[in-house]
N, C-alpha and C positions, 0 to 999 in steps of 0.2 A: 180315152179308154175304149170307146167304141171301135176306133181304128185298130187298136191293139187286139181286141176280141175278134175283129174281122180277119185278122191275119193269122189266127191260130190254125187255120186249115193246113198250113205248111210251114215248117221251120225255115226253109229257104226264103219264103215270102216274107216272113217276119224279120229275118236278118237283113234282107234287102231293104225293107221299109225302115228299120232302125238305122241302117247305114245312110239312107237318103236323108233321114232326119238329123244326122250328125250325132247319133247316140252311141254308135259303135264304129270301129275301124277294123280292117282285117289285114293280115299279112299271109303270104303263102309260105308254108314250110315244106321243104323237100327232104325226104329221107333217101338213104342210099338205095333202098328197095321199095318198090311200090309207088303209087301216084302221089303227087303233092296234095296238100290239104290246106284249106283256108282256116286260119285261126282268128277268131274274133275277140276283141277286148273292148270294154266300155271306154268311151271318151270322158273327158271331164264333164261335159254336158250330160252324158249318159249316167254318170254317177250322181249328178245333181237330180236328174229325173227319177232315178231309182230311189234315192233318199226321200224325195217328195212323195213318191208312190207308197213307200213304206210308212211314212208318217200319216198319209191319208188313210191307208188300210188300218193302221193301229187306232186312229181316231174313230173310224167307222166301227171297228171291232169293240172298242170301249163303249161307244154309244149303244150298240146292240146288247152288250152285256148288262148295261144299266137298265135298258128297257126290259130285259128278261128278269132281272132282279125285282124291278118294280112290279112286273106282272105277277110274279110269284107272291109278293107280299099282299096283293089284292085278292088272291085266290084263297088266302087263309080265312077260315070262318070261325 
């Protein structure tokens, strides 16, 4: 997570990092007019990491919601 937050300075840096980690692959698409462009897609490992991150985020969110509910019940006089 720290590495991810550290790469948020630039989209290109993040995509390079993800590619080095095997989380994304890219292909070049060429149109008739204009320059080519890199198109990125998640790899199988990238999808696994995404699902794990979503599950972790949801768990953390649920824990915080429980703490907020418990805090409100203690404030009632």
